N, C-alpha and C positions, 0 to 999 in steps of 0.2 A: 504494500500500499504506499501511497504518497501522502505524507502527513504534515501539517504545520501545527504549532502549538495550539491546542484546542479544537482542531478539525481535521477530518479526513478529506483530502482533495482528489483522490483517485487511486487507481490501481497501477501497478507496473504492468502496462499492456504488453510489453515485450515478453515478460515472464508468463503472463496469462495466455498468449498466443502459443508459446513454447509448451505449456502445460496441455493445452488443447490438442496441439500436434501429437504430443506423446500419448494422449488418450484416443487419437485416431479421428479427431474432429478436423474436417477439411478446413484449411486455412481461410477460405472465402467465407465460410459459415461463421467461424469464430470472429473474423473482422467485422461481419455485419452485426453479430449478436452482442459481442463483448461491450461495445460502448453503451448500449441501451441498458444492459444488466448493470454496468458500472455506475451509471447515473442514478439509478434506483437505490443500489447498495449504498452509495455515498450519501445520498439524500436521507435514508433511513438511519444509517449509523450517526450522522450528525444530528438528526433529530433526537435520537436516543441519548446522545451525549449531553444535549441541552437540558434533558429532564433532571430534576434534583436527585432522583435515585440512580441516574445514569445507567 
């Protein structure tokens, strides 16, 4: 993950693409889906970190 103090800003997409390749996911599919998945994950984790109970 790419982080700054107090927030997550994204994934290391090079690592995520490599992981997808190792799992047999076609690179074109991974390149299409990963940014969408990353955006949702980042938003949800940052929302969770803002809650008092974290």
